[in-house]
C-alpha positions, 0 to 999 in steps of 0.5 A: 569976451562977453559972457552969458549971465546966469539969472533967475530965469536961467535957473527956472529954465534949467529945472523945467528942461531937465525935468522934461528930459527926466520924465520923458526918459522915465516914461520911455523906459516904462513903455519899452518894458511894455514892448510899445517901444522896440529896438535899442533904447539908451536913456539919459537919466542922470546926465541932464545937466550936460545938455541944459548947461549947453542950451543956456549958452547957445542960440537957435541957429547953433546946431547940435549933433550926438551919438545914439543917446539922443532923446534929451538933446532933441528935446532941449533943442526944441523938438516936441515931445510929441515928435520924439515919442512918436519916433520911439513908436516908429510912427510917421509923425516922428521927427525922423518919420518913424524910420530912425527910432531911438538912436536916430532922432533928427530935425533940420528945423531945430538945427538938431543934426541927429543922433548917430548909431555908429560909435564916433561917426558923428564927430567928423560930421560935427566938424563938417557942419562947423566948416559949412558955417565958417564957409558961409560966414555965419557966427553959428557953432556946432556942439558935437557930443560923444561918449567916452568910448568914442574917443578911442576911434581914429576919426576922433583924432583926425577930426580934432587935428583938422578942426584945430588946423582950420580953427573950425567953430566946433565945441567937442563934448565928451560926455564921460559917464564912466562906462563905454557900454560896461567897460570902465574908462580905467580898463581902456586907457592908462590916461583916464583924464580924457580932456588931455587928449586935446592937448596933443593938438594944442586945443583948449581943453578942460574937465568939467563937473557934469553934475553941476549945471552951472559948471557946464554953463560956464565951460560951454560959454567960454568955448562958444565965445571963443568959437564965435570969435574965430579962435577955433574949437574946444574940447570939453570932458564933461564928467557925468553919470547915467543912472540906468544901464547902457541901454534897456538891455543892460542890467549894469552889474559892472558897478556897485550900488554904492557908486550909483547912490553916490552919484544920485546924491549929486542929482542935478535936478535936486541941486538946481531945485535946492538953488532955486529955493535957496535964492527964493527964485520960486516956491513949492507951488511953482515946482508943483505947477511945473511938475504937473505941466511936464507930466501932461506933456509926456502923457500927451506925447504918448497919446499922440504916438499911440494914435499916429499912423505907421509910415506908408510902405511907399516911403521905404525908398524916400530919404535914402539918397539926395536928389540932385539935378546936375547942369551937365550930362555924362556920356 
C-alpha cells in the first residue's frame, strides 16, 4: 500500500495546528475562570499530537467523531476558531448554533460529526458513518475517538464485533491519557494494554506513542490505507497525557507533580519545534510569526464570540427532530 510521506510542509503544518489547539484551549480555560464560558469544559492540552498526526493522513471528505473533549478535533478538521469560541459562549454563531456548548461541537460541512457527552455513545455512531460510506461506495473513512474509560462500555465490544464482521472503513482510536476522570487505568482492569482488546475480534490493533506526532502519523497512515483498500477497521490505543484535569472543575490531585512534569518533558509542541529547527525547515523568525498569527486568531475569536447574539427563543424546537415527508399515509 502507498503511504503518506512526511515532508517539511508536514512538520510546519503540525506545529501550526498544534499551537492553535494549545492556545485556543489555554484561552478557553482562562475565560472559564472568568465565567464567560459556563457548563462543562474539558481541555485537550498535552494531547495535540493525536489529532495532528491524524490530519496529516486523512482528507477533507473523511470524517471524525469523538467524545466531549472535542475542541481540538473540530479546529483540526477546519471549523473556524470563531465558530468554536462562539459555541463555548453559547452564541447563535457557534458551530452548533449555541445549543451544544463545549461538549457538543458539530460541523456537517467539515465532516466533523460531533463531540458526544455520553461516554462511549459515539463509538456505534462512528461505525454507522463508516457503514454509510461503504454502502455508498466511497473510499472515505471515519476516525472514531474515545477515551480509556469508554472501552469499558458494552457498546465498544458490540461495535468492534460488527465493524470487523462487515469490514467497515473505520479507525477506532482510544486516546489513553491514563485516567478515566480521576480513575487510573490500573484501577479499572487487570489488562492495562488496552489495544489487546481488539485482538478478541481479530482486529489489527496496536499501541502508539501519542506524544510523538510522527508515530501517530505512521500508525494512522497504515490504518487508513487498510480501510480504503476494503480491509476493514483498526484499533489504535494512542497513549497520551492531559496536562490539565479531566474538566475545569477537576484539581487533579490523584496524580503526582513528578508524573505531570515527566510528560511535559515530552511535550509534542516542543519536540516538533526541535525537529523543525534541527532539520532547518524554519528559523526563529518563522516561529515568532506563527505564534503572532495564532495569538491574533484566538483573540479575534473571543471578540467574535463576545459580539455575537444569543440564539433567539424561537430556535428552541429547531434541530430536535429530522423532518421527513413519507410517501405513504398511515391510518
